[in-house]
Phi, psi and omega in degrees: 000326178291323178298316182293322179293319179293322174301321182298314185296317180298318184296312186299321183297325188262349183263134183256108178280141188245336189262213183299335177290324175296330177291317180296321181294325184284328182274327180235166175265082176271127180251179191289333173299318175296315175299327179293320179296319180291326182289321176299316184286332182287318176297315180297323180290323184277333189243346180256159177292326177246125186282349182273161181212136181297139181305325186293311183293319176307306178293330182290334180280325179284323181243158180281307186249167180299327176291325179286323176301312184299313181294337186259010176297328175306331177301330178261001182288150181299344183259350177295167183303316184295321183269330179289335171266007178076008182287327173235151187217161175292141175306313175251107187293341178269003176291139172244112182206140170266352184262093182293340179297324187268335186293154174252135187241157173211159177293146184275166180296318180305318181293317180298318181294321180294310179301314181294324179290325178295312180292328177281353174085017181275128182248169181302316184298321177302317183291327178297318184288321185298339182277351187273023185271348181086164172267142182262341179197172177300323179298319179304313180303314183294326182293314180303321174293329178287325177296319175295314178309315187297324175297314175305323176293322178294316178298315182304318184294324186282316190278318183250099180266108192297324178284001185230025189287339184270002177274157187272120171277129183268139179079190180246042184283135175250099185287349186255009189298309183298321178289320179302318177292323176298320179297315175302316179301320188286326175301313182302315177300317177298318176303314185292324180291325179294319180297328177272009183240089184300331180279355189290338179295347178266351184286137187302320185295310182300311182297324174302314193286323185280313183300323181270353180053055191274141171288167179292324176304314186294315181299316179295328182290314178297325179290321181302311184292325188292315186276336170302309177298319186290312183276328191252341186079009184246114183275353192260145173214145179293142184299318184294327175302316182293329178290319179300320182307323186256007185254132179262350175200180183294329177297318178290326177304313181293315181298313186291003171301330182299342178289335179255345178296161186303324177287353181286163188295320182295332179275322181296323182279358177061033174283320184254148169233137189228139174246105188273147176279335178232116187308128176088001185243086187298326190283358172268000188261172174244144187246146166216164185283149167292144181308313187298333175294306180298325177290320178299313182288340171280341178113001184276141176277092186301327183293315177297318177307311182297316176297319177293327173294319176296322183293323178292323176294315173305313175305312177301313175293328178299309175305321173295333185277323185289149188262329182208176183292333182293322177293329185292315185285327179297323178285328174300318182289323179292338184257000000 
C-alpha cells in the first residue's frame, strides 16, 4: 500500500491536468492522499452495487494503523478540501452527522464529470472555443441562462444547508468557491456568444436585460421564476430562496436582501410581485413575475397586447351603450 501511495504521488507530480481537475488543483491544495480517496470512491462507483462507502472503511483503506486513521479524519470533515469543494458528498445529503466514521460517502457528480472530461482530453481552451458559435435564437439564449441558473442553484444548496444554519462553521472555508468560479466562467461564455451573434440585440430576453440594465443577480432571479413556472407550473418562489440563489456566501446573503425589498429595481419596475405573510417583511413572502415580464421574455410584445386588450374592452362597452345604428353612423362620421 505504501509503495502504491508513493507511486501515485510520483505520477501526480509528473502529470499535467488540463481540464476541470486542473482547475481544482490550481484553486485548492489537493495532495496525493486526497486523490487516493477520490480513486477509491471512483472505483467503488464503477464496480460496486452501492457507490457509497462508510468513512471508517474508507480511511482504513487509505491508512495503515489506527493512529493514522485518527489523524486522517479531517480528510472527510465538512470543512476539508474534498467536501468543501464538492468532490465527495454524503450518500444522503440530508444526513446530519458529526461522526464521519459512521457517515457514508460517495464521489460527486461534479468529480465524475471532471474525470470523464480529463480522460476524453477535453481542456479548458476547448470549452472556451466551443462557446463562440453565437446564439441562433432567443430560445438558445434562455436555455444558456437556465444552465447558468442551475449552477447558481447547485452552489446555493451546497453553501446554505437550511436545516443546519444554526451550526458553528469552523475555519474560513468557502464551500461554494469552485462553483462560483464556474459560474463566472459561464457568464463570460454567455457574453462571448452574444458578441458572436450580431442579431442578438433583437432577442427579446437580451433586449429586456439591456433596456432595464439588469445586474447578473437580478437576471438569475428572473430566470429562476421564469423556468420554475415553465417546468413546474408553479409561478411562486420563496423570497428567501431567491436571495440564497444569488449569494455565494453569508456576507452576500445579508447584502442581497436589497434585491427583494420595495426599493430594489425589480420591485420598483414592477417586474416582481410579492405576497408577504407579515406586512413589510419581504423575506416572509412568495414572489412571482409580473405577466408582462413573462410575455416579454417569451418574445410577446406585452405593451402592444395590453393596448389591444384595452381597445377591445372600450369597443365592447361602446357597443353596449349605443341605442341604434343611427347613433353608430353619426359617431363614425364625427370621427
